[in-house]
N, C-alpha and C positions, 0 to 999 in steps of 0.2 A: 770702600764701604761694604761691598758684597762679602768680603772676607769676614768682617765683624758680624754680619747678619747670618751667614751660613751656620756657624756653630750654634747660634740661638735657634735656628730652624731645626737643626738636628736634635737639640735638647727638647724642643717642643714636641717633635714627633715621637721621641723616645718616651716622654711623659704621657702623651696621648695613648700610646699603645702598651704602656706598662701593665695595664689591667686586662689586656686582651687574653692572655693565657688562662686566667681564672674564668673569664666568661666563656671562652672556648671549651674549657674542660667541663664546666657546668652544663654546657650544651651537649657535650659528649655523654655525660651522665644521663641526660634526658634521652639522647639518641639511642643509647644502648639499654634503656629502661632500668638503669641502676636504682632509680628512685622508687621503683616498684617494691624493692626490699629494703632500701637504705634511705635514711633521712639525715639531715644535718645534726639534729640534737636529740633524737629519740630513736630507740629501737623500734623496728617495724617487724619484718621477718628476720632481718639480719641486724648487725650492730650499726650504730650511727657512724657517720663519717668521722665525727669527733672522737668516738671511742677507738676507731681504727687508727686514726692519727696518733692518739695517745699511746696505743700499744706499740706502734712501730717507731715512736719518737726517738731520735738520737741514733738510730741504727745506721751504720755506714752504707749498708746495702738495702735500706728500707724501700726505696723506689723499685728496685729490681725484684725484691721479695714480694711486694704487693702486686706488681705487674704479673708475676708468675701465678700468684694466688687467684687473680682475676681470670687469667686465661685458662688455668687448669681446674679451677674450682676446688672444692674440698669440703671437709667436714671435721668437726671436733674442736676447732679453734674457738668457736663462739657459742657452742651448744649443739643440740641434736639436729637442727635443720642444716643440711649441707648446702653449700653454694654450688649451683650448677656451673660447669665450665662455660667459658665465653670465647670459643675458638674464632668467632667471626670478628673479634676486635683486632684491628691491626696493631703491630708493635708500636708504631708512633702514637696511636690513640691509647694504648695500654700505659705507656710512659706518661702521657699527658694526664690521664685519669689518676694514676698513682700519685703523681706529683700534686695534683689538685686535692685529692683526699688527704694527703699528708700535710697539706697547708691549712687544713681546717682546724680552728681553735675554739 
């Protein structure tokens, strides 16, 4: 009987935590004050997350490119206001943030 229950328990746990990365990445966006310049649906100082996701959509290296842009900052991609570099963001957090932004629809 335990053998039949164990796969169900694993499935239930996987379902329960399936949305954790999205919540965790949204929390990272708050932690690093990304929302001070970016919003989900509207331009603020920088482009919306949905605009960013649309621009990078389908790129095979989109996550890596976006992570580099977050860390290094830059200008000219979205207008005159440059994005300041974010060297304090760890590589793991950069990847999580980039994946989360790219998932915005």
